[in-house]
N, C-alpha and C positions, 0 to 999 in steps of 0.2 A: 405606538411607541414614541416617546419623546426624543428630541435631539438635544444634545449637550455640546457646547463649544468649550474646549479646553484651551486656555492661552498657550501660545507657542513657547513662552518662557518655561512653563512647567514641563512640557514634552520635549524641550530642547530641539524643536523643529522636526521631530519624528512623528509618524502616525501613531495614534493611540486607539486601542480597541477596548471597549468596555463590555464585559460579559458577566452574567450572574456568577456568584461565588461557587455554586454547585457545579456549573459547567467548567469553571477553572480548576476545581479540585479533581474532576474527572479527567481533564487533560493532564494534570500532574501524575495521576495514576498510570496513564498510558506511557509516560516517560520512563516508568520503572520497568517496563517490558523491554528486555534487551533486543536490539535490532539483529536480524539474521545476517551473519557474515559467512558467505559460502567459502568452502575450501577450494583449492586449486582444481581438484578433481571435479567438484560440483560445477565450477565455472566452465570447465571444458565440456562437461555433459550438457550444460545449458546452451553453449555455443553450437554443439552438435545438434541438439534438439531444434534450435532456431533454423539451422541450415536445412534440416530435414523438413521442417514445416514449410519453409519458403519453397522448397523444391517439390512439395506435395507428397513427400514420402512419410506418411503417417497413417494411422488407423483412426476411423471415427469411433465414437463410443459404441454404436450399434455393431460395427465390424469386430470390435474387441469382444463384446458380449458373445457374438456368434462363434468366434475362435475359441473362447473359453468354455463354450457349451451352455451358456445361460439361455433359458427360454424367455422370449419377450412377453 
């Protein structure tokens, strides 16, 4: 891959990244996907889940399967 030097006058002193047009268009498509914005209830549930995880109060996937009656 070749290296191209862009004069600072053009970039106004900022860094410049050059990527193929296809990759750029894929990035633009990703911007159209709305970002998840949790509600207040969801935020509280996440805080509670993090506290439980930190204190070790959680089930492993195998424990959950066993409690739900799934066979391994």
